[in-house]
C-alpha positions as CSV (number, residue, x, y, z in Angstrom):
1,M,31.5,-87.8,51.1
2,T,32.0,-84.8,53.5
3,D,35.0,-84.6,55.8
4,R,33.2,-82.6,58.5
5,Y,36.4,-82.7,60.6
6,Q,38.4,-81.2,57.8
7,Q,35.8,-78.4,57.2
8,F,35.9,-77.5,60.9
9,A,39.6,-77.6,61.2
10,N,40.0,-75.0,58.3
11,S,37.4,-72.7,59.5
12,G,38.5,-69.6,62.0
13,P,37.2,-71.1,65.2
14,G,38.5,-74.6,64.2
15,R,41.9,-73.4,63.4
16,L,42.2,-71.9,66.9
17,V,41.0,-75.2,68.5
18,V,43.1,-77.5,66.6
19,G,46.4,-75.5,67.4
20,R,45.4,-75.3,70.9
21,L,44.9,-78.9,71.3
22,G,47.4,-80.2,68.7
23,L,44.9,-82.2,66.8
24,P,45.2,-83.4,63.3
25,N,45.3,-80.2,61.1
26,P,44.4,-81.3,57.4
27,T,45.4,-78.7,54.7
28,R,42.8,-78.4,51.9
29,L,45.1,-80.0,49.1
30,R,45.7,-78.1,45.9
31,R,44.2,-80.3,42.9
32,Y,44.4,-79.8,39.4
33,E,42.1,-77.5,37.3
34,P,42.7,-77.2,33.5
35,G,44.6,-74.1,32.7
36,Q,46.3,-73.7,36.3
37,P,50.2,-73.3,36.4
38,L,52.4,-76.4,37.0
39,L,53.6,-74.9,40.5
40,T,52.7,-72.1,42.8
41,G,56.0,-70.4,43.1
42,L,59.5,-70.9,42.0
43,A,61.4,-74.2,41.4
44,L,64.8,-74.4,43.2
45,V,66.9,-77.3,41.4
46,G,70.2,-78.3,43.0
47,G,72.6,-81.3,43.0
48,R,75.5,-82.0,40.9
49,G,74.5,-85.2,39.1
50,R,73.4,-86.0,35.6
51,L,69.6,-84.8,35.8
52,A,69.8,-81.4,37.2
53,E,70.3,-79.7,33.9
54,P,67.4,-81.9,32.0
55,V,65.1,-81.4,34.9
56,A,65.6,-77.7,35.1
57,A,64.7,-77.6,31.2
58,I,61.5,-79.6,31.8
59,L,60.2,-77.2,34.2
60,T,61.3,-74.1,32.3
61,K,59.6,-75.7,29.3
62,A,56.4,-76.0,31.5
63,D,56.6,-72.2,32.1
64,T,58.1,-72.4,35.7
65,D,60.4,-69.9,37.0
66,V,63.7,-72.1,37.9
67,R,66.6,-71.0,40.3
68,T,69.7,-73.1,40.6
69,A,70.9,-71.1,43.6
70,P,68.8,-70.4,47.0
71,D,68.0,-67.0,47.9
72,E,66.9,-65.8,51.3
73,Q,64.0,-63.9,49.8
74,D,62.6,-66.6,47.5
75,R,59.6,-69.0,48.1
76,Y,59.4,-72.4,46.6
77,G,56.6,-74.2,45.1
78,A,59.1,-77.1,44.3
79,I,62.6,-78.2,45.7
80,V,64.6,-80.6,43.5
81,F,67.6,-82.2,44.3
82,D,69.7,-84.2,41.9
83,A,71.4,-87.3,44.0
84,T,72.6,-89.1,41.0
85,G,76.0,-87.5,41.9
86,I,76.1,-89.3,45.3
87,T,78.5,-92.2,45.1
88,S,79.5,-92.9,48.5
89,V,78.1,-92.9,52.1
90,D,79.8,-89.8,53.0
91,Q,78.4,-87.8,50.3
92,L,74.9,-88.2,51.6
93,R,75.6,-85.3,54.0
94,E,74.8,-83.4,50.7
95,L,71.2,-84.1,51.3
96,H,71.4,-82.2,54.7
97,A,73.5,-79.4,53.2
98,F,70.9,-78.7,50.5
99,F,67.6,-79.3,52.0
100,H,68.2,-77.9,55.6
101,P,68.5,-74.2,54.6
102,V,65.5,-74.2,52.3
103,L,62.7,-76.4,53.4
104,R,61.1,-73.8,55.5
105,R,60.6,-71.8,52.4
106,L,58.6,-74.3,50.7
107,N,55.1,-73.1,49.9
108,S,51.9,-74.8,51.2
109,C,51.1,-78.0,48.9
110,G,54.7,-77.7,47.6
111,R,56.6,-80.4,46.1
112,V,60.0,-82.0,46.9
113,L,61.6,-84.3,44.4
114,V,64.7,-86.3,44.8
115,L,66.4,-87.8,41.8
116,G,68.7,-91.1,42.0
117,T,70.0,-93.8,40.0
118,P,68.4,-97.2,40.5
119,P,70.6,-99.0,43.0
120,E,70.2,-102.3,41.2
121,S,71.6,-100.8,38.0
122,V,75.2,-99.8,39.5
123,S,78.1,-101.9,40.2
124,A,80.1,-99.8,42.8
125,V,79.3,-100.8,46.3
126,G,79.3,-97.4,47.9
127,E,77.2,-96.1,45.1
128,K,74.6,-98.9,45.4
129,I,74.3,-98.2,49.2
130,A,74.1,-94.5,48.9
131,Q,71.3,-94.5,46.1
132,R,69.3,-97.1,48.2
133,A,69.6,-94.9,51.4
134,L,67.5,-92.2,49.3
135,E,64.5,-94.3,49.9
136,G,64.9,-93.8,53.8
137,F,65.3,-90.2,53.4
138,T,62.5,-89.6,51.2
139,R,60.1,-91.5,53.0
140,S,61.1,-90.0,56.5
141,L,61.0,-86.5,55.1
142,G,57.5,-87.0,53.7
143,K,56.3,-87.6,57.1
144,E,57.8,-84.2,58.2
145,L,56.5,-82.1,55.7
146,V,53.3,-79.8,56.5
147,K,50.8,-77.9,55.0
148,G,49.9,-80.4,52.2
149,S,53.2,-80.7,50.8
150,S,54.8,-84.1,49.4
151,V,58.0,-85.7,48.7
152,Q,58.9,-88.4,45.9
153,L,62.0,-90.1,44.9
154,V,62.4,-90.9,41.2
155,Y,65.0,-93.5,40.1
156,V,66.2,-92.5,36.4
157,A,68.1,-95.1,34.7
158,K,71.1,-94.0,32.7
159,G,70.1,-93.3,29.3
160,A,66.5,-92.8,30.3
161,E,66.7,-88.9,30.8
162,H,64.5,-88.4,27.8
163,A,61.7,-90.5,29.3
164,M,61.2,-88.6,32.5
165,E,59.1,-85.6,31.4
166,S,55.8,-86.8,32.0
167,T,56.9,-87.9,35.6
168,I,58.5,-84.8,36.5
169,R,55.3,-83.0,35.2
170,F,53.0,-85.3,37.2
171,I,54.9,-85.1,40.4
172,A,55.4,-81.3,40.3
173,S,51.9,-80.6,39.4
174,A,48.6,-80.6,41.6
175,K,47.7,-83.8,39.9
176,S,49.8,-85.7,42.4
177,A,47.9,-84.0,45.4
178,Y,47.4,-87.2,47.4
179,V,50.7,-89.0,46.4
180,S,53.6,-88.7,48.8
181,G,56.6,-91.0,50.0
182,Q,56.7,-92.9,46.9
183,V,59.6,-94.4,44.8
184,V,59.1,-94.3,41.0
185,R,61.4,-95.8,38.5
186,V,62.0,-94.6,35.1
187,G,63.6,-97.1,32.8
188,K,65.5,-97.0,29.4
189,V,63.4,-96.8,26.3
190,E,64.3,-96.2,22.7
191,T,61.3,-93.9,21.8
192,V,59.2,-91.6,23.6
193,V,56.3,-90.0,22.1
194,A,55.6,-86.8,23.6
195,P,52.2,-85.3,23.3
196,A,51.5,-82.5,20.8
197,D,49.5,-80.9,23.8
198,W,50.3,-81.7,27.3
199,A,46.8,-80.6,28.4
200,K,45.4,-83.2,26.1
201,P,48.0,-86.0,26.2
202,L,45.5,-88.9,25.2
203,D,44.0,-87.1,22.1
204,G,43.2,-89.7,19.7
205,R,43.7,-92.7,21.9
206,V,40.9,-95.3,23.0
207,A,40.9,-96.2,26.9
208,L,38.9,-99.0,28.4
209,V,37.7,-98.7,32.2
210,T,36.2,-101.5,33.8
211,G,34.0,-100.9,36.9
212,A,33.3,-97.4,35.4
213,S,29.7,-96.8,36.6
214,R,30.8,-95.1,39.9
215,G,33.3,-94.0,42.6
216,I,36.9,-94.4,41.4
217,G,36.0,-95.9,37.9
218,A,33.8,-93.0,37.1
219,A,36.6,-90.5,38.2
220,I,39.0,-92.5,35.8
221,A,36.6,-92.1,33.0
222,D,36.3,-88.6,33.5
223,V,40.1,-87.7,33.8
224,L,40.9,-89.9,30.8
225,A,38.3,-88.2,28.7
226,R,39.4,-84.8,30.0
227,D,42.9,-85.9,28.7
228,G,41.6,-86.3,25.4
229,A,40.8,-90.2,25.2
230,H,37.7,-91.8,23.9
231,V,36.6,-93.9,26.8
232,V,34.9,-97.4,26.6
233,C,33.0,-97.5,30.2
234,L,32.4,-101.1,31.1
235,D,30.4,-102.5,34.0
236,V,27.8,-105.3,34.9
237,P,24.3,-105.1,33.3
238,A,22.9,-104.3,36.6
239,Q,24.8,-101.0,36.8
240,G,23.6,-100.1,33.2
241,A,21.9,-96.8,34.2
242,D,24.8,-95.3,36.1
243,L,27.2,-96.7,33.6
244,S,25.3,-94.6,30.7
245,T,25.5,-91.6,33.1
246,V,29.1,-91.7,33.2
247,A,29.6,-92.6,29.5
248,N,27.4,-89.7,28.5
249,R,29.4,-87.3,30.6
250,A,32.7,-88.5,29.3
251,H,31.4,-88.5,25.8
252,G,32.5,-92.1,25.5
253,E,30.4,-95.3,25.2
254,A,29.0,-97.8,27.6
255,L,29.6,-101.5,27.4
256,Q,27.4,-103.8,29.7
257,L,29.6,-107.0,30.4
258,D,30.0,-109.3,33.2
259,I,33.8,-109.7,33.1
260,T,33.7,-112.9,35.1
261,S,32.0,-115.0,32.8
262,A,33.9,-117.5,30.7
263,D,33.5,-115.8,27.1
264,A,34.0,-112.3,28.7
265,P,37.7,-112.0,27.4
266,T,36.8,-113.1,23.9
267,T,33.7,-110.7,23.8
268,L,35.4,-107.7,24.9
269,V,38.5,-108.1,22.5
270,E,36.1,-108.6,19.7
271,Y,34.1,-105.5,20.7
272,L,37.4,-103.5,20.8
273,M,38.7,-104.7,17.5
274,T,35.4,-104.3,15.6
275,H,34.5,-100.8,17.0
276,H,38.1,-99.4,17.3
277,D,40.6,-101.7,15.9
278,G,42.2,-102.3,19.3
279,V,42.7,-100.2,22.4
280,D,45.6,-98.2,23.7
281,V,44.8,-98.0,27.6
282,V,43.2,-100.7,29.7
283,V,42.3,-99.8,33.2
284,H,41.2,-102.9,35.4
285,N,39.5,-101.0,38.0
286,A,36.5,-103.3,38.6
287,G,36.6,-104.7,42.1
288,I,34.6,-106.0,44.8
289,T,34.8,-106.6,48.7
290,R,33.2,-109.8,50.7
291,D,34.7,-109.2,54.1
292,R,34.8,-111.9,56.5
293,K,37.5,-113.2,58.8
294,L,39.0,-116.4,57.5
295,V,37.5,-118.6,59.8
296,N,34.1,-117.4,59.1
297,M,34.5,-116.9,55.2
298,D,32.8,-119.5,52.9
299,A,34.4,-120.5,49.6
300,D,32.0,-118.4,47.6
301,R,33.2,-115.2,49.0
302,W,36.6,-116.1,48.3
303,D,36.1,-117.1,44.9
304,A,34.1,-114.0,44.0
305,V,36.6,-111.6,45.0
306,L,39.6,-113.3,43.5
307,G,37.5,-113.8,40.5
308,V,36.6,-110.2,39.9
309,N,39.8,-108.6,41.4
310,L,42.4,-110.7,39.9
311,A,41.6,-113.7,37.7
312,C,39.4,-111.9,35.1
313,Q,42.1,-109.3,34.6
314,V,44.7,-112.0,33.8
315,R,42.4,-113.7,31.3
316,I,41.7,-110.4,29.5
317,N,45.2,-109.4,29.5
318,D,46.0,-112.8,27.8
319,A,43.3,-112.3,25.4
320,L,44.1,-108.9,24.5
321,L,48.0,-109.8,23.9
322,A,47.1,-112.8,22.2
323,R,44.8,-111.1,19.5
324,K,47.5,-108.1,19.5
325,A,44.5,-105.8,20.5
326,L,46.7,-103.8,22.7
327,R,48.2,-101.1,20.3
328,D,51.6,-99.9,20.2
329,N,52.8,-97.9,23.1
330,G,49.9,-99.4,24.9
331,R,48.9,-99.1,28.5
332,I,47.7,-101.6,31.0
333,V,46.9,-100.2,34.8
334,G,45.9,-102.4,37.6
335,V,44.1,-101.0,40.7
336,S,45.7,-102.7,43.7
337,S,45.3,-101.5,47.4
338,I,47.4,-100.8,50.5
339,A,45.5,-103.8,51.8
340,G,47.4,-105.9,49.2
341,I,50.5,-104.3,51.0
342,A,50.0,-104.0,54.7
343,G,46.9,-106.4,54.9
344,N,43.8,-105.9,56.6
345,T,41.5,-107.7,59.2
346,G,38.7,-109.5,57.6
347,Q,40.1,-109.4,54.2
348,T,42.3,-112.1,53.5
349,N,40.6,-112.6,50.2
350,Y,40.8,-108.9,49.1
351,G,44.2,-108.6,50.3
352,T,45.3,-111.8,48.3
353,S,43.7,-110.3,45.2
354,K,45.2,-107.0,45.5
355,A,48.8,-108.5,46.2
356,G,48.1,-110.4,43.0
357,V,47.5,-107.3,41.1
358,I,51.1,-106.3,42.2
359,G,52.3,-109.8,41.1
360,M,50.4,-109.2,37.8
361,V,52.4,-106.1,37.2
362,A,55.8,-107.7,37.8
363,A,55.0,-110.8,35.9
364,Y,53.6,-108.9,32.7
365,A,56.2,-105.9,32.7
366,P,59.1,-107.6,30.9
367,K,56.7,-108.9,28.2
368,L,55.1,-105.7,27.6
369,A,58.3,-104.0,27.6
370,R,59.6,-106.1,24.6
371,Q,56.3,-104.9,22.8
372,G,56.8,-101.2,23.5
373,S,54.2,-101.3,26.0
374,T,53.8,-100.9,29.9
375,I,51.9,-102.3,32.8
376,N,51.7,-100.4,36.2
377,A,49.4,-100.2,39.3
378,V,48.1,-97.8,41.7
379,A,47.6,-98.9,45.4
380,P,44.8,-96.6,47.1
381,G,44.6,-96.0,50.6
382,F,41.6,-94.4,52.2
383,I,39.6,-92.8,49.5
384,E,36.3,-91.0,50.1
385,T,33.6,-93.1,48.4
386,K,30.3,-94.6,48.9
387,M,31.9,-97.7,50.1
388,T,34.2,-96.0,52.7
389,A,31.3,-94.0,53.8
390,A,29.7,-97.1,55.1
391,V,32.7,-98.1,57.2
392,P,32.1,-97.7,61.0
393,L,32.8,-94.1,62.4
394,V,35.8,-94.9,64.5
395,I,37.7,-96.9,61.7
396,R,36.7,-94.3,59.0
397,E,38.3,-91.7,61.1
398,A,41.4,-93.7,61.8
399,G,41.6,-94.2,58.1
400,R,41.3,-90.6,57.2
401,R,43.9,-89.5,59.9
402,M,46.5,-92.1,59.7
403,N,48.5,-90.6,56.8
404,G,50.9,-87.7,56.1
405,F,48.0,-85.3,55.2
406,A,45.6,-86.3,57.9
407,Q,42.7,-86.7,55.5
408,G,41.3,-89.0,53.0
409,G,41.8,-89.0,49.4
410,L,39.3,-88.4,46.6
411,P,38.6,-90.6,43.6
412,V,40.1,-88.0,41.3
413,D,43.5,-88.6,42.9
414,V,43.7,-92.3,41.9
415,A,42.5,-91.1,38.5
416,E,45.1,-88.7,38.0
417,T,47.9,-91.1,38.9
418,I,46.3,-93.6,36.3
419,A,46.4,-90.8,33.7
420,W,50.1,-90.3,34.3
421,Y,50.6,-93.9,33.6
422,A,48.5,-93.7,30.5
423,N,50.3,-90.8,29.2
424,P,52.1,-91.8,25.9
425,A,55.2,-90.0,27.1
426,S,55.3,-92.5,30.2
427,A,57.0,-95.4,28.0
428,G,59.9,-95.5,30.6
429,V,57.5,-96.1,33.6
430,N,56.9,-99.9,33.6
431,G,56.4,-102.3,36.4
432,N,55.7,-99.7,39.1
433,V,53.2,-99.5,41.8
434,V,52.6,-96.3,43.4
435,R,50.3,-95.9,46.4
436,V,47.8,-92.9,46.4
437,C,47.4,-93.0,50.2
438,G,48.7,-89.6,51.5
439,Q,51.8,-91.7,52.7
440,S,49.6,-93.9,55.0
441,L,51.4,-95.1,58.2
442,L,50.2,-98.5,57.0
443,G,52.6,-100.5,54.7
444,A,55.7,-99.5,53.2
């Protein structure tokens, strides 16, 4: 769907009008293309904690020119601050001292990354308070950055330094174009399997994507295939023609199945075991809406949304785990929504289901961790799809503009975040819910 306002704002006359009237000014975001460098510009890495050195090494390995001290002549593609050394409230002043002189030298579509220690993992009162304070800093800074730049906070557990490379690469790259103001936790794991080729991290792995015939599901299939996965594209029989198109484009296979049917979990697991001896990545993307205010909503609308968006996902998970069909270092990814975080008028059924996906992640994460696998979720905001194209104009424009980038996201933005979760090197990323919403003004 075309954002005509953004096209106008990025034209010569549009820039003049937008500037004079103080209108929203959406920068064209830099999105990933195979072969492009990780960053446009230098990376400045500062701070005095335990992560500055390993992060600098990761960026250098990714062919990025890293600086450890600012220079007035430098322009930066990324500014990284290691805040793990902040152990008291007084030391929070280091955030101002580091960022204040250099933020104006951040390039368009630049990246700001703050690294911390999970507050729940420390016992000292002052350190616990200071580390939690980093969330307010990053979320606020994200709303101040301009020209398509973003900020994230990554809490890295002590002993998990070797598990953060996939996360650093994702956040620093154009793959995180529509992600900002998020808090990611990287936990301690014994083994991290780094891909032989970071351009093809899913090479040799089998991925299942439900609801794959169009929109976000089709983009997920495309991106996972680009990253080397063999993709099993699943959707209902009624979407068979579109599903085959997506599967052929991804060089994968199409599976027509109604996942809400009573025997669907068993049928699906049997298919995966028979054809692939299991599955490495499962993306629960299938979802529907049946909007009505609760006073006008019949039971069928409620049951349909909860059935597709949540109940069948739990049943499929249980079937996969019972049959041990999810391979070692496996990945399960749920698709939530900011409606499950902030709520939405007319969507009590949808909001319930999407908040339930967040609950599903929390419930399964410890169990999957014990098996060497992970479960996480994305929570998209306003994404440009056929569904949002049908939203009334005023509501659609509000959805587009009420975020830090003043524009809607694209299906590929959701897909890139899921591909980061799916990466075999993301073993330490478990139990996370990351919003893909341009730091929407709605929700936390």
